[in-house]
C-alpha positions as CSV (number, residue, x, y, z in Angstrom):
1,X,42.9,-63.9,42.7
2,X,44.8,-65.4,39.4
3,X,47.3,-62.9,38.1
4,X,46.7,-62.1,34.5
5,X,50.1,-62.9,32.5
6,X,49.4,-61.4,29.4
7,X,47.1,-58.7,27.5
8,X,43.8,-59.8,25.9
9,X,40.2,-59.4,24.5
10,X,37.4,-61.3,26.9
11,X,35.7,-63.7,24.4
12,X,33.8,-65.6,27.4
13,X,33.1,-64.5,30.7
14,X,31.0,-65.2,33.6
15,X,30.3,-62.5,36.0
16,X,34.2,-61.8,36.0
17,X,35.6,-59.1,38.3
18,X,39.2,-57.7,37.9
19,X,41.3,-56.0,40.5
20,X,43.4,-53.5,38.4
21,X,44.7,-51.4,41.5
22,X,48.4,-52.5,40.2
23,X,48.0,-50.4,37.1
24,X,45.5,-47.8,38.1
25,X,45.7,-47.4,41.7
26,X,42.0,-47.6,42.1
27,X,41.1,-50.1,44.7
28,X,37.8,-51.3,43.4
29,X,37.1,-54.3,41.5
30,X,36.2,-53.4,37.6
31,X,33.3,-55.8,36.2
32,X,34.4,-57.0,32.8
33,X,32.0,-58.5,29.9
34,X,31.9,-58.8,26.5
35,X,29.4,-55.7,25.9
36,X,31.5,-53.3,28.2
37,X,35.0,-52.8,29.0
38,X,36.3,-56.3,27.6
39,X,39.8,-55.3,27.8
40,X,41.9,-57.5,30.4
41,X,45.5,-56.2,31.1
42,X,48.7,-58.2,32.5
43,X,49.5,-57.4,36.1
44,X,45.9,-57.5,37.2
45,X,44.2,-60.1,39.3
46,X,40.9,-62.1,38.7
47,X,38.8,-61.6,42.0
48,X,35.7,-63.4,41.0
49,X,34.4,-65.3,38.3
50,X,35.7,-66.8,35.1
51,X,36.5,-66.2,31.5
52,X,38.4,-66.9,28.3
53,X,40.4,-64.4,26.4
54,X,42.5,-64.1,23.0
55,X,45.9,-62.9,24.1
56,X,46.9,-59.3,22.2
57,X,50.6,-58.7,24.1
58,X,52.9,-60.4,26.4
59,X,56.1,-59.3,28.2
60,X,57.5,-56.0,27.1
61,X,54.6,-55.4,24.4
62,X,52.0,-55.8,27.2
63,X,50.7,-52.8,29.2
64,X,52.7,-53.8,32.3
65,X,55.8,-54.5,30.2
66,X,55.5,-50.8,28.7
67,X,55.1,-49.2,32.3
68,X,58.3,-51.1,33.4
69,X,60.2,-50.6,30.2
70,X,59.2,-46.7,30.8
71,X,60.4,-46.9,34.3
72,X,63.5,-48.5,33.8
73,X,64.3,-45.9,30.9
74,X,63.6,-43.1,33.7
75,X,66.6,-44.6,35.6
76,X,69.1,-44.8,32.8
77,X,69.8,-41.1,32.8
78,X,70.6,-40.8,36.7
79,X,74.1,-40.8,38.0
80,X,75.6,-44.2,38.7
81,X,78.1,-42.9,41.2
82,X,80.9,-43.1,39.4
83,X,83.6,-40.4,39.0
84,X,83.5,-38.8,35.5
85,X,86.1,-36.3,36.0
86,X,89.6,-36.9,34.2
């Protein structure tokens, strides 16, 4: 499946099924349509169908970018191994 590089809103789709397991952990493919669940998230994979979307966020502003930023920020407070005494 093709990797979605950005967040967006589906504007045209044909039997579109997305693998969102990278973000949600859920292994079932999610059906996307204009009427029901039109949001597409970066870092997910298109497994079936086709579609067009309007891009709403890229890079650190996308959902996967926000997650990676938060994960990186959690590591900033950890000890880096240097001796800070005297």
